[in-house]
N, CA, C and O atoms as a GROMACS GRO file, in nm:
protein
  644
    1MET      N    1   9.188   9.722   9.343
    1MET     CA    2   9.280   9.731   9.247
    1MET      C    3   9.383   9.720   9.311
    1MET      O    4   9.382   9.723   9.434
    2TYR      N    5   9.505   9.703   9.230
    2TYR     CA    6   9.619   9.667   9.291
    2TYR      C    7   9.758   9.785   9.289
    2TYR      O    8   9.772   9.840   9.180
    3THR      N    9   9.822   9.813   9.360
    3THR     CA   10   9.898   9.926   9.358
    3THR      C   11  10.057   9.859   9.378
    3THR      O   12  10.147   9.942   9.375
    4ASP      N   13  10.088   9.753   9.393
    4ASP     CA   14  10.197   9.699   9.365
    4ASP      C   15  10.194   9.589   9.279
    4ASP      O   16  10.081   9.542   9.274
    5ALA      N   17  10.293   9.516   9.194
    5ALA     CA   18  10.294   9.414   9.101
    5ALA      C   19  10.348   9.310   9.189
    5ALA      O   20  10.329   9.200   9.138
    6LEU      N   21  10.400   9.305   9.289
    6LEU     CA   22  10.440   9.192   9.382
    6LEU      C   23  10.275   9.118   9.437
    6LEU      O   24  10.250   8.999   9.416
    7SER      N   25  10.201   9.190   9.489
    7SER     CA   26  10.028   9.204   9.547
    7SER      C   27  10.013   9.094   9.434
    7SER      O   28  10.020   8.972   9.447
    8PHE      N   29   9.987   9.177   9.309
    8PHE     CA   30   9.876   9.083   9.197
    8PHE      C   31   9.953   8.963   9.162
    8PHE      O   32   9.889   8.859   9.148
    9LEU      N   33  10.093   8.959   9.143
    9LEU     CA   34  10.138   8.835   9.095
    9LEU      C   35  10.138   8.742   9.249
    9LEU      O   36  10.064   8.645   9.239
   10GLU      N   37  10.170   8.747   9.313
   10GLU     CA   38  10.107   8.651   9.478
   10GLU      C   39   9.983   8.585   9.446
   10GLU      O   40   9.969   8.464   9.426
   11ASP      N   41   9.877   8.692   9.442
   11ASP     CA   42   9.734   8.659   9.432
   11ASP      C   43   9.711   8.582   9.324
   11ASP      O   44   9.619   8.500   9.330
   12GLU      N   45   9.799   8.593   9.197
   12GLU     CA   46   9.763   8.528   9.112
   12GLU      C   47   9.826   8.378   9.072
   12GLU      O   48   9.793   8.294   8.988
   13ARG      N   49   9.924   8.383   9.164
   13ARG     CA   50   9.984   8.247   9.183
   13ARG      C   51   9.917   8.160   9.254
   13ARG      O   52   9.903   8.042   9.221
   14ASP      N   53   9.851   8.234   9.402
   14ASP     CA   54   9.763   8.187   9.493
   14ASP      C   55   9.653   8.120   9.384
   14ASP      O   56   9.670   8.004   9.345
   15ALA      N   57   9.565   8.184   9.348
   15ALA     CA   58   9.464   8.168   9.260
   15ALA      C   59   9.458   8.041   9.162
   15ALA      O   60   9.366   7.961   9.145
   16TRP      N   61   9.608   8.050   9.089
   16TRP     CA   62   9.641   7.901   8.995
   16TRP      C   63   9.647   7.783   9.078
   16TRP      O   64   9.591   7.677   9.050
   17ARG      N   65   9.717   7.803   9.181
   17ARG     CA   66   9.792   7.668   9.250
   17ARG      C   67   9.669   7.547   9.201
   17ARG      O   68   9.672   7.460   9.114
   18PRO      N   69   9.571   7.586   9.294
   18PRO     CA   70   9.492   7.472   9.297
   18PRO      C   71   9.490   7.375   9.121
   18PRO      O   72   9.489   7.253   9.104
   19TYR      N   73   9.489   7.448   9.052
   19TYR     CA   74   9.444   7.401   8.890
   19TYR      C   75   9.570   7.344   8.883
   19TYR      O   76   9.592   7.276   8.783
   20GLU      N   77   9.673   7.359   8.982
   20GLU     CA   78   9.813   7.238   8.898
   20GLU      C   79   9.751   7.136   8.953
   20GLU      O   80   9.834   7.050   8.925
   21ALA      N   81   9.661   7.074   9.014
   21ALA     CA   82   9.628   6.955   9.047
   21ALA      C   83   9.579   6.852   8.944
   21ALA      O   84   9.571   6.729   8.954
   22LEU      N   85   9.545   6.942   8.827
   22LEU     CA   86   9.470   6.890   8.700
   22LEU      C   87   9.629   6.800   8.627
   22LEU      O   88   9.619   6.712   8.541
   23SER      N   89   9.756   6.845   8.682
   23SER     CA   90   9.886   6.771   8.613
   23SER      C   91   9.902   6.648   8.639
   23SER      O   92   9.965   6.567   8.572
   24GLN      N   93   9.842   6.629   8.742
   24GLN     CA   94   9.841   6.500   8.847
   24GLN      C   95   9.757   6.366   8.791
   24GLN      O   96   9.776   6.246   8.814
   25LEU      N   97   9.650   6.437   8.705
   25LEU     CA   98   9.564   6.334   8.680
   25LEU      C   99   9.594   6.236   8.534
   25LEU      O  100   9.637   6.295   8.435
   26THR      N  101   9.573   6.117   8.530
   26THR     CA  102   9.603   6.009   8.403
   26THR      C  103   9.534   6.105   8.294
   26THR      O  104   9.454   6.198   8.290
   27ASP      N  105   9.600   6.037   8.224
   27ASP     CA  106   9.534   6.063   8.055
   27ASP      C  107   9.428   6.053   8.083
   27ASP      O  108   9.364   6.157   8.102
   28GLU      N  109   9.362   5.917   8.097
   28GLU     CA  110   9.223   5.891   8.101
   28GLU      C  111   9.147   5.971   8.146
   28GLU      O  112   9.047   6.019   8.091
   29GLU      N  113   9.212   6.003   8.300
   29GLU     CA  114   9.119   6.101   8.354
   29GLU      C  115   9.083   6.238   8.264
   29GLU      O  116   8.977   6.292   8.230
   30LEU      N  117   9.217   6.265   8.246
   30LEU     CA  118   9.180   6.423   8.193
   30LEU      C  119   9.091   6.426   8.058
   30LEU      O  120   9.059   6.537   8.017
   31GLU      N  121   9.047   6.308   7.983
   31GLU     CA  122   9.019   6.317   7.866
   31GLU      C  123   8.843   6.270   7.940
   31GLU      O  124   8.738   6.308   7.888
   32ARG      N  125   8.849   6.207   8.033
   32ARG     CA  126   8.692   6.216   8.060
   32ARG      C  127   8.613   6.305   8.056
   32ARG      O  128   8.645   6.398   8.129
   33PRO      N  129   8.483   6.324   7.977
   33PRO     CA  130   8.370   6.438   8.012
   33PRO      C  131   8.324   6.451   8.140
   33PRO      O  132   8.287   6.345   8.190
   34VAL      N  133   8.314   6.552   8.211
   34VAL     CA  134   8.244   6.523   8.337
   34VAL      C  135   8.099   6.660   8.340
   34VAL      O  136   8.114   6.782   8.336
   35ALA      N  137   7.964   6.580   8.348
   35ALA     CA  138   7.857   6.627   8.327
   35ALA      C  139   7.853   6.782   8.398
   35ALA      O  140   7.805   6.888   8.356
   36ASP      N  141   7.941   6.743   8.552
   36ASP     CA  142   7.883   6.871   8.601
   36ASP      C  143   8.014   6.982   8.611
   36ASP      O  144   8.040   7.058   8.704
   37ALA      N  145   8.079   6.964   8.494
   37ALA     CA  146   8.164   7.083   8.424
   37ALA      C  147   8.147   7.131   8.318
   37ALA      O  148   8.237   7.186   8.254
   38HIS      N  149   8.032   7.120   8.283
   38HIS     CA  150   7.929   7.158   8.154
   38HIS      C  151   8.021   7.068   8.068
   38HIS      O  152   8.070   7.112   7.964
   39GLY      N  153   8.038   6.979   8.100
   39GLY     CA  154   8.051   6.862   7.998
   39GLY      C  155   8.178   6.816   7.954
   39GLY      O  156   8.218   6.718   7.891
   40TRP      N  157   8.251   6.958   8.028
   40TRP     CA  158   8.416   6.955   7.997
   40TRP      C  159   8.452   6.806   8.023
   40TRP      O  160   8.378   6.721   8.073
   41SER      N  161   8.581   6.790   7.981
   41SER     CA  162   8.735   6.730   8.049
   41SER      C  163   8.828   6.812   8.121
   41SER      O  164   8.850   6.932   8.112
   42GLY      N  165   8.867   6.739   8.179
   42GLY     CA  166   9.011   6.824   8.246
   42GLY      C  167   9.068   6.888   8.164
   42GLY      O  168   9.112   6.996   8.200
   43ARG      N  169   9.087   6.848   8.032
   43ARG     CA  170   9.170   6.847   7.914
   43ARG      C  171   9.093   6.961   7.856
   43ARG      O  172   9.137   7.064   7.805
   44ASP      N  173   8.966   6.924   7.874
   44ASP     CA  174   8.897   7.093   7.806
   44ASP      C  175   8.970   7.210   7.862
   44ASP      O  176   9.045   7.289   7.806
   45LEU      N  177   8.924   7.201   8.008
   45LEU     CA  178   8.952   7.307   8.131
   45LEU      C  179   9.088   7.357   8.112
   45LEU      O  180   9.109   7.478   8.111
   46MET      N  181   9.188   7.267   8.095
   46MET     CA  182   9.304   7.275   8.094
   46MET      C  183   9.310   7.396   7.951
   46MET      O  184   9.324   7.518   7.965
   47GLY      N  185   9.298   7.335   7.840
   47GLY     CA  186   9.271   7.385   7.745
   47GLY      C  187   9.206   7.556   7.692
   47GLY      O  188   9.241   7.635   7.605
   48HIS      N  189   9.123   7.557   7.774
   48HIS     CA  190   9.012   7.694   7.806
   48HIS      C  191   9.141   7.796   7.885
   48HIS      O  192   9.203   7.889   7.832
   49LEU      N  193   9.154   7.751   8.006
   49LEU     CA  194   9.243   7.840   8.063
   49LEU      C  195   9.379   7.894   8.014
   49LEU      O  196   9.422   8.007   8.038
   50LEU      N  197   9.448   7.787   7.932
   50LEU     CA  198   9.565   7.808   7.854
   50LEU      C  199   9.517   7.924   7.716
   50LEU      O  200   9.592   8.011   7.672
   51THR      N  201   9.425   7.905   7.684
   51THR     CA  202   9.379   8.008   7.562
   51THR      C  203   9.389   8.136   7.617
   51THR      O  204   9.454   8.218   7.551
   52TRP      N  205   9.326   8.182   7.753
   52TRP     CA  206   9.344   8.287   7.789
   52TRP      C  207   9.490   8.369   7.884
   52TRP      O  208   9.525   8.486   7.894
   53GLN      N  209   9.547   8.232   7.945
   53GLN     CA  210   9.655   8.254   7.959
   53GLN      C  211   9.756   8.318   7.870
   53GLN      O  212   9.828   8.416   7.886
   54LEU      N  213   9.734   8.202   7.732
   54LEU     CA  214   9.803   8.285   7.601
   54LEU      C  215   9.834   8.383   7.549
   54LEU      O  216   9.937   8.422   7.492
   55PHE      N  217   9.682   8.450   7.581
   55PHE     CA  218   9.646   8.580   7.497
   55PHE      C  219   9.673   8.671   7.595
   55PHE      O  220   9.699   8.786   7.562
   56SER      N  221   9.671   8.636   7.722
   56SER     CA  222   9.741   8.734   7.806
   56SER      C  223   9.890   8.761   7.810
   56SER      O  224   9.942   8.864   7.852
   57LEU      N  225   9.962   8.633   7.748
   57LEU     CA  226  10.070   8.676   7.756
   57LEU      C  227  10.147   8.711   7.618
   57LEU      O  228  10.268   8.726   7.602
   58ASP      N  229  10.022   8.720   7.503
   58ASP     CA  230  10.086   8.821   7.407
   58ASP      C  231  10.046   8.926   7.425
   58ASP      O  232  10.076   9.013   7.343
   59VAL      N  233   9.964   8.957   7.539
   59VAL     CA  234   9.946   9.101   7.580
   59VAL      C  235  10.024   9.136   7.625
   59VAL      O  236  10.078   9.233   7.572
   60ALA      N  237  10.082   9.079   7.758
   60ALA     CA  238  10.222   9.114   7.840
   60ALA      C  239  10.346   9.158   7.728
   60ALA      O  240  10.424   9.253   7.735
   61LYS      N  241  10.334   9.039   7.609
   61LYS     CA  242  10.485   9.086   7.527
   61LYS      C  243  10.482   9.182   7.488
   61LYS      O  244  10.581   9.252   7.506
   62GLU      N  245  10.356   9.242   7.406
   62GLU     CA  246  10.370   9.327   7.358
   62GLU      C  247  10.362   9.480   7.438
   62GLU      O  248  10.408   9.582   7.388
   63LEU      N  249  10.293   9.476   7.573
   63LEU     CA  250  10.339   9.580   7.631
   63LEU      C  251  10.447   9.568   7.692
   63LEU      O  252  10.452   9.663   7.770
   64ALA      N  253  10.515   9.521   7.700
   64ALA     CA  254  10.648   9.527   7.745
   64ALA      C  255  10.754   9.587   7.662
   64ALA      O  256  10.860   9.635   7.702
   65LEU      N  257  10.706   9.575   7.521
   65LEU     CA  258  10.746   9.675   7.403
   65LEU      C  259  10.738   9.832   7.387
   65LEU      O  260  10.822   9.921   7.368
   66GLY      N  261  10.584   9.829   7.404
   66GLY     CA  262  10.528   9.939   7.370
   66GLY      C  263  10.385  10.006   7.453
   66GLY      O  264  10.392   9.954   7.564
   67ASP      N  265  10.323  10.050   7.453
   67ASP     CA  266  10.231  10.136   7.504
   67ASP      C  267  10.085  10.075   7.490
   67ASP      O  268   9.994  10.106   7.566
   68ALA      N  269  10.072   9.980   7.379
   68ALA     CA  270   9.954   9.930   7.340
   68ALA      C  271   9.930   9.775   7.278
   68ALA      O  272  10.022   9.726   7.213
   69SER      N  273   9.862   9.732   7.289
   69SER     CA  274   9.860   9.570   7.228
   69SER      C  275   9.779   9.553   7.131
   69SER      O  276   9.658   9.535   7.144
   70ALA      N  277   9.849   9.557   7.008
   70ALA     CA  278   9.741   9.488   6.894
   70ALA      C  279   9.634   9.341   6.914
   70ALA      O  280   9.515   9.325   6.887
   71SER      N  281   9.716   9.265   6.963
   71SER     CA  282   9.692   9.127   7.018
   71SER      C  283   9.530   9.137   7.094
   71SER      O  284   9.437   9.063   7.062
   72ARG      N  285   9.523   9.246   7.200
   72ARG     CA  286   9.404   9.293   7.266
   72ARG      C  287   9.328   9.381   7.163
   72ARG      O  288   9.207   9.366   7.178
   73THR      N  289   9.349   9.441   7.096
   73THR     CA  290   9.276   9.533   7.034
   73THR      C  291   9.166   9.449   6.915
   73THR      O  292   9.048   9.476   6.890
   74GLN      N  293   9.277   9.311   6.841
   74GLN     CA  294   9.240   9.264   6.778
   74GLN      C  295   9.090   9.123   6.806
   74GLN      O  296   8.991   9.086   6.742
   75ALA      N  297   9.163   9.084   6.949
   75ALA     CA  298   9.059   8.986   7.049
   75ALA      C  299   8.927   9.038   7.100
   75ALA      O  300   8.821   8.985   7.129
   76ASP      N  301   8.971   9.159   7.099
   76ASP     CA  302   8.819   9.233   7.169
   76ASP      C  303   8.715   9.251   7.046
   76ASP      O  304   8.593   9.235   7.050
   77ALA      N  305   8.777   9.280   6.962
   77ALA     CA  306   8.668   9.300   6.809
   77ALA      C  307   8.631   9.189   6.753
   77ALA      O  308   8.528   9.202   6.686
   78ASP      N  309   8.689   9.050   6.755
   78ASP     CA  310   8.639   8.930   6.755
   78ASP      C  311   8.566   8.887   6.854
   78ASP      O  312   8.461   8.828   6.827
   79TRP      N  313   8.592   8.901   6.945
   79TRP     CA  314   8.473   8.873   7.076
   79TRP      C  315   8.348   8.958   7.060
   79TRP      O  316   8.244   8.925   7.117
   80ASP      N  317   8.354   9.052   6.993
   80ASP     CA  318   8.221   9.165   6.983
   80ASP      C  319   8.144   9.100   6.876
   80ASP      O  320   8.030   9.052   6.876
   81GLU      N  321   8.248   9.112   6.771
   81GLU     CA  322   8.195   9.066   6.648
   81GLU      C  323   8.131   8.912   6.652
   81GLU      O  324   8.012   8.884   6.668
   82ARG      N  325   8.231   8.826   6.634
   82ARG     CA  326   8.159   8.660   6.688
   82ARG      C  327   8.090   8.604   6.806
   82ARG      O  328   8.014   8.509   6.824
   83GLY      N  329   8.152   8.714   6.895
   83GLY     CA  330   8.053   8.628   7.046
   83GLY      C  331   8.161   8.535   7.099
   83GLY      O  332   8.253   8.491   7.031
   84GLY      N  333   8.140   8.510   7.221
   84GLY     CA  334   8.238   8.469   7.340
   84GLY      C  335   8.187   8.315   7.315
   84GLY      O  336   8.291   8.250   7.302
   85ASP      N  337   8.115   8.259   7.308
   85ASP     CA  338   8.081   8.109   7.293
   85ASP      C  339   8.169   8.047   7.156
   85ASP      O  340   8.257   7.962   7.148
   86THR      N  341   8.110   8.120   7.066
   86THR     CA  342   8.196   8.111   6.941
   86THR      C  343   8.357   8.094   6.957
   86THR      O  344   8.424   7.995   6.924
   87VAL      N  345   8.404   8.219   7.017
   87VAL     CA  346   8.550   8.229   7.042
   87VAL      C  347   8.593   8.081   7.117
   87VAL      O  348   8.672   7.994   7.080
   88ASN      N  349   8.511   8.090   7.232
   88ASN     CA  350   8.575   7.988   7.314
   88ASN      C  351   8.543   7.822   7.265
   88ASN      O  352   8.597   7.722   7.314
   89ALA      N  353   8.451   7.824   7.166
   89ALA     CA  354   8.428   7.662   7.140
   89ALA      C  355   8.547   7.655   7.008
   89ALA      O  356   8.590   7.543   6.978
   90GLU      N  357   8.592   7.765   6.940
   90GLU     CA  358   8.675   7.754   6.839
   90GLU      C  359   8.800   7.692   6.928
   90GLU      O  360   8.849   7.584   6.897
   91ALA      N  361   8.836   7.747   7.010
   91ALA     CA  362   8.968   7.736   7.118
   91ALA      C  363   8.948   7.575   7.140
   91ALA      O  364   9.015   7.487   7.086
   92GLU      N  365   8.838   7.557   7.234
   92GLU     CA  366   8.840   7.427   7.273
   92GLU      C  367   8.852   7.332   7.154
   92GLU      O  368   8.923   7.234   7.173
   93ALA      N  369   8.791   7.347   7.028
   93ALA     CA  370   8.852   7.236   6.928
   93ALA      C  371   8.976   7.239   6.912
   93ALA      O  372   9.038   7.133   6.908
   94ALA      N  373   9.041   7.356   6.901
   94ALA     CA  374   9.212   7.340   6.892
   94ALA      C  375   9.292   7.315   6.942
   94ALA      O  376   9.408   7.301   6.902
   95TRP      N  377   9.222   7.297   7.111
   95TRP     CA  378   9.316   7.224   7.175
   95TRP      C  379   9.298   7.107   7.217
   95TRP      O  380   9.367   7.048   7.301
   96ARG      N  381   9.187   7.059   7.152
   96ARG     CA  382   9.137   6.882   7.129
   96ARG      C  383   9.219   6.808   7.014
   96ARG      O  384   9.221   6.686   6.995
   97THR      N  385   9.291   6.912   6.934
   97THR     CA  386   9.373   6.826   6.805
   97THR      C  387   9.480   6.823   6.884
   97THR      O  388   9.526   6.713   6.854
   98ARG      N  389   9.556   6.871   6.971
   98ARG     CA  390   9.667   6.862   7.042
   98ARG      C  391   9.700   6.768   7.088
   98ARG      O  392   9.608   6.716   7.151
   99SER      N  393   9.821   6.692   7.091
   99SER     CA  394   9.837   6.579   7.148
   99SER      C  395   9.801   6.603   7.340
   99SER      O  396   9.762   6.718   7.358
  100ILE      N  397   9.806   6.540   7.440
  100ILE     CA  398   9.766   6.560   7.560
  100ILE      C  399   9.928   6.591   7.617
  100ILE      O  400   9.946   6.650   7.723
  101ASP      N  401  10.049   6.537   7.525
  101ASP     CA  402  10.135   6.584   7.608
  101ASP      C  403  10.200   6.736   7.613
  101ASP      O  404  10.277   6.794   7.689
  102ASP      N  405  10.114   6.778   7.464
  102ASP     CA  406  10.172   6.915   7.448
  102ASP      C  407  10.096   7.007   7.528
  102ASP      O  408  10.134   7.116   7.569
  103VAL      N  409   9.929   6.926   7.553
  103VAL     CA  410   9.856   7.024   7.650
  103VAL      C  411   9.912   7.003   7.762
  103VAL      O  412   9.894   7.100   7.835
  104ARG      N  413   9.998   6.887   7.832
  104ARG     CA  414  10.031   6.913   7.971
  104ARG      C  415  10.136   6.967   7.961
  104ARG      O  416  10.169   7.000   8.075
  105GLN      N  417  10.236   7.008   7.864
  105GLN     CA  418  10.342   7.086   7.853
  105GLN      C  419  10.332   7.244   7.861
  105GLN      O  420  10.404   7.317   7.930
  106GLU      N  421  10.225   7.283   7.773
  106GLU     CA  422  10.219   7.372   7.797
  106GLU      C  423  10.125   7.425   7.925
  106GLU      O  424  10.128   7.542   7.964
  107PHE      N  425  10.050   7.331   7.978
  107PHE     CA  426   9.979   7.397   8.103
  107PHE      C  427  10.063   7.373   8.227
  107PHE      O  428  10.009   7.406   8.332
  108ALA      N  429  10.202   7.315   8.235
  108ALA     CA  430  10.334   7.345   8.310
  108ALA      C  431  10.396   7.480   8.275
  108ALA      O  432  10.446   7.528   8.377
  109GLN      N  433  10.407   7.533   8.203
  109GLN     CA  434  10.484   7.634   8.189
  109GLN      C  435  10.425   7.773   8.164
  109GLN      O  436  10.487   7.872   8.204
  110VAL      N  437  10.299   7.784   8.096
  110VAL     CA  438  10.256   7.965   8.046
  110VAL      C  439  10.200   8.031   8.152
  110VAL      O  440  10.184   8.153   8.140
  111ALA      N  441  10.147   7.946   8.309
  111ALA     CA  442  10.145   8.093   8.410
  111ALA      C  443  10.280   8.155   8.452
  111ALA      O  444  10.304   8.274   8.476
  112GLY      N  445  10.367   8.042   8.455
  112GLY     CA  446  10.473   8.141   8.467
  112GLY      C  447  10.517   8.199   8.405
  112GLY      O  448  10.568   8.304   8.443
  113GLN      N  449  10.519   8.173   8.323
  113GLN     CA  450  10.586   8.256   8.165
  113GLN      C  451  10.524   8.390   8.191
  113GLN      O  452  10.593   8.490   8.210
  114LEU      N  453  10.354   8.392   8.193
  114LEU     CA  454  10.308   8.526   8.205
  114LEU      C  455  10.362   8.599   8.308
  114LEU      O  456  10.415   8.706   8.277
  115ARG      N  457  10.361   8.558   8.453
  115ARG     CA  458  10.400   8.604   8.521
  115ARG      C  459  10.565   8.659   8.557
  115ARG      O  460  10.610   8.740   8.638
  116GLY      N  461  10.619   8.581   8.468
  116GLY     CA  462  10.800   8.656   8.425
  116GLY      C  463  10.746   8.771   8.366
  116GLY      O  464  10.777   8.880   8.414
  117TYR      N  465  10.665   8.764   8.262
  117TYR     CA  466  10.655   8.876   8.118
  117TYR      C  467  10.617   9.022   8.254
  117TYR      O  468  10.683   9.121   8.285
  118LEU      N  469  10.524   8.985   8.291
  118LEU     CA  470  10.480   9.059   8.373
  118LEU      C  471  10.573   9.162   8.471
  118LEU      O  472  10.545   9.274   8.512
  119THR      N  473  10.669   9.098   8.489
  119THR     CA  474  10.747   9.175   8.578
  119THR      C  475  10.825   9.239   8.537
  119THR      O  476  10.903   9.301   8.609
  120VAL      N  477  10.827   9.245   8.369
  120VAL     CA  478  10.919   9.343   8.285
  120VAL      C  479  10.852   9.433   8.200
  120VAL      O  480  10.907   9.511   8.123
  121VAL      N  481  10.713   9.417   8.220
  121VAL     CA  482  10.651   9.488   8.163
  121VAL      C  483  10.642   9.661   8.264
  121VAL      O  484  10.594   9.663   8.377
  122PRO      N  485  10.688   9.767   8.208
  122PRO     CA  486  10.678   9.867   8.301
  122PRO      C  487  10.513   9.910   8.358
  122PRO      O  488  10.408   9.941   8.300
  123GLU      N  489  10.553   9.895   8.495
  123GLU     CA  490  10.387   9.890   8.526
  123GLU      C  491  10.319  10.048   8.510
  123GLU      O  492  10.210  10.083   8.556
  124THR      N  493  10.397  10.118   8.447
  124THR     CA  494  10.260  10.230   8.384
  124THR      C  495  10.188  10.173   8.282
  124THR      O  496  10.081  10.216   8.238
  125ARG      N  497  10.262  10.055   8.238
  125ARG     CA  498  10.190   9.956   8.137
  125ARG      C  499  10.047   9.906   8.143
  125ARG      O  500   9.955   9.906   8.062
  126TRP      N  501  10.063   9.860   8.284
  126TRP     CA  502   9.950   9.744   8.292
  126TRP      C  503   9.916   9.765   8.475
  126TRP      O  504   9.794   9.765   8.496
  127LEU      N  505   9.983   9.777   8.576
  127LEU     CA  506   9.971   9.814   8.674
  127LEU      C  507   9.891   9.928   8.710
  127LEU      O  508   9.789   9.926   8.779
  128LYS      N  509   9.941  10.018   8.662
  128LYS     CA  510   9.914  10.171   8.683
  128LYS      C  511   9.837  10.190   8.616
  128LYS      O  512   9.776  10.290   8.651
  129ASN      N  513   9.780  10.126   8.488
  129ASN     CA  514   9.675  10.171   8.354
  129ASN      C  515   9.544  10.067   8.418
  129ASN      O  516   9.550   9.944   8.416
  130ALA      N  517   9.476  10.115   8.452
  130ALA     CA  518   9.343  10.073   8.505
  130ALA      C  519   9.273   9.953   8.415
  130ALA      O  520   9.236   9.848   8.468
  131ASP      N  521   9.259   9.978   8.281
  131ASP     CA  522   9.192   9.909   8.193
  131ASP      C  523   9.294   9.802   8.194
  131ASP      O  524   9.251   9.692   8.228
  132GLN      N  525   9.411   9.809   8.166
  132GLN     CA  526   9.523   9.651   8.152
  132GLN      C  527   9.527   9.627   8.278
  132GLN      O  528   9.482   9.514   8.295
  133GLN      N  529   9.560   9.675   8.378
  133GLN     CA  530   9.510   9.615   8.522
  133GLN      C  531   9.371   9.501   8.514
  133GLN      O  532   9.369   9.378   8.516
  134ARG      N  533   9.269   9.598   8.503
  134ARG     CA  534   9.136   9.530   8.512
  134ARG      C  535   9.158   9.399   8.419
  134ARG      O  536   9.127   9.293   8.474
  135PHE      N  537   9.205   9.392   8.290
  135PHE     CA  538   9.200   9.318   8.196
  135PHE      C  539   9.296   9.158   8.247
  135PHE      O  540   9.262   9.041   8.234
  136PHE      N  541   9.408   9.211   8.297
  136PHE     CA  542   9.493   9.084   8.368
  136PHE      C  543   9.419   9.002   8.471
  136PHE      O  544   9.413   8.879   8.478
  137TYR      N  545   9.377   9.074   8.532
  137TYR     CA  546   9.282   9.028   8.663
  137TYR      C  547   9.189   8.974   8.613
  137TYR      O  548   9.175   8.857   8.648
  138GLU      N  549   9.106   9.020   8.532
  138GLU     CA  550   8.995   8.939   8.443
  138GLU      C  551   9.047   8.812   8.394
  138GLU      O  552   8.994   8.710   8.437
  139GLU      N  553   9.150   8.804   8.306
  139GLU     CA  554   9.229   8.682   8.226
  139GLU      C  555   9.262   8.563   8.324
  139GLU      O  556   9.278   8.446   8.290
  140THR      N  557   9.268   8.616   8.450
  140THR     CA  558   9.356   8.511   8.522
  140THR      C  559   9.319   8.510   8.709
  140THR      O  560   9.295   8.403   8.766
  141ILE      N  561   9.319   8.600   8.760
  141ILE     CA  562   9.257   8.548   8.933
  141ILE      C  563   9.134   8.547   8.881
  141ILE      O  564   9.092   8.436   8.913
  142GLU      N  565   9.016   8.624   8.795
  142GLU     CA  566   8.871   8.608   8.821
  142GLU      C  567   8.825   8.499   8.709
  142GLU      O  568   8.712   8.449   8.717
  143HIS      N  569   8.899   8.469   8.624
  143HIS     CA  570   8.892   8.357   8.553
  143HIS      C  571   8.893   8.237   8.571
  143HIS      O  572   8.815   8.152   8.528
  144TYR      N  573   9.048   8.221   8.685
  144TYR     CA  574   9.026   8.094   8.806
  144TYR      C  575   8.893   8.046   8.860
  144TYR      O  576   8.823   7.945   8.850
  145ASP      N  577   8.887   8.211   8.950
  145ASP     CA  578   8.775   8.165   9.003
  145ASP      C  579   8.664   8.146   8.968
  145ASP      O  580   8.599   8.069   9.039
  146ASP      N  581   8.599   8.206   8.850
  146ASP     CA  582   8.492   8.116   8.738
  146ASP      C  583   8.469   7.994   8.738
  146ASP      O  584   8.354   7.951   8.728
  147HIS      N  585   8.608   7.892   8.753
  147HIS     CA  586   8.620   7.784   8.699
  147HIS      C  587   8.652   7.713   8.822
  147HIS      O  588   8.717   7.608   8.825
  148LYS      N  589   8.609   7.769   8.915
  148LYS     CA  590   8.615   7.673   9.044
  148LYS      C  591   8.585   7.584   9.056
  148LYS      O  592   8.668   7.502   9.096
  149ALA      N  593   8.455   7.543   9.030
  149ALA     CA  594   8.354   7.413   9.035
  149ALA      C  595   8.338   7.358   8.930
  149ALA      O  596   8.251   7.271   8.929
  150ASP      N  597   8.396   7.379   8.832
  150ASP     CA  598   8.442   7.267   8.699
  150ASP      C  599   8.583   7.207   8.740
  150ASP      O  600   8.608   7.095   8.696
  151LEU      N  601   8.675   7.270   8.820
  151LEU     CA  602   8.798   7.187   8.874
  151LEU      C  603   8.746   7.096   8.941
  151LEU      O  604   8.749   6.977   8.912
  152ALA      N  605   8.674   7.167   9.080
  152ALA     CA  606   8.606   7.057   9.153
  152ALA      C  607   8.543   6.944   9.110
  152ALA      O  608   8.562   6.834   9.162
  153ALA      N  609   8.476   6.962   9.028
  153ALA     CA  610   8.390   6.850   8.903
  153ALA      C  611   8.496   6.781   8.886
  153ALA      O  612   8.506   6.687   8.966
  154VAL      N  613   8.591   6.792   8.802
  154VAL     CA  614   8.687   6.718   8.749
  154VAL      C  615   8.768   6.627   8.825
  154VAL      O  616   8.811   6.516   8.794
  155LEU      N  617   8.782   6.695   8.934
  155LEU     CA  618   8.935   6.595   9.046
  155LEU      C  619   8.795   6.534   9.087
  155LEU      O  620   8.793   6.416   9.052
  156ALA      N  621   8.703   6.564   9.135
  156ALA     CA  622   8.589   6.432   9.220
  156ALA      C  623   8.565   6.343   9.106
  156ALA      O  624   8.579   6.222   9.125
  157ALA      N  625   8.530   6.387   8.987
  157ALA     CA  626   8.507   6.262   8.890
  157ALA      C  627   8.615   6.145   8.881
  157ALA      O  628   8.604   6.026   8.851
  158ALA      N  629   8.733   6.232   8.923
  158ALA     CA  630   8.860   6.105   8.902
  158ALA      C  631   8.942   6.081   9.009
  158ALA      O  632   9.062   6.055   9.019
  159GLY      N  633   8.815   6.100   9.117
  159GLY     CA  634   8.848   6.044   9.273
  159GLY      C  635   8.954   6.107   9.358
  159GLY      O  636   8.999   6.062   9.463
  160ARG      N  637   8.987   6.223   9.294
  160ARG     CA  638   9.084   6.340   9.380
  160ARG      C  639   9.029   6.468   9.454
  160ARG      O  640   9.099   6.559   9.497
  161ALA      N  641   8.897   6.461   9.461
  161ALA     CA  642   8.860   6.608   9.572
  161ALA      C  643   8.874   6.548   9.701
  161ALA      O  644   8.856   6.615   9.803
   0.00000   0.00000   0.00000
């Protein structure tokens, strides 16, 4: 449990840093499926992480304005109703329709935007609220940790390990 925002933001930044290596891959390397990464390509991994960062950004924007997040309520209900595999598959398919340049651009910006928004959300709405703090932790730091092996496999397949 974090007691100050700076500690959380520093830990999130440190946890995100290894994923920035994906930006250094060529388009061809990003498009190549990797068996040891659940068949995902680097692009798929980028899109997956972006999906949940963008969701977190939406929640942060709403919490900057009020005590609750309609986006989170709706997404939680969708996850419960349709299941995580379906939600993730739809997000993966959506990212595959976007140009690699769009994916790269989003990937370069969203993590920083999320950190920026969290600095303006009153701490009582996210850091001092155990449920919201857990949400942001799970969608960022914990989620990045969950995909370390996927990142390593993608980088190894590109000869960048």
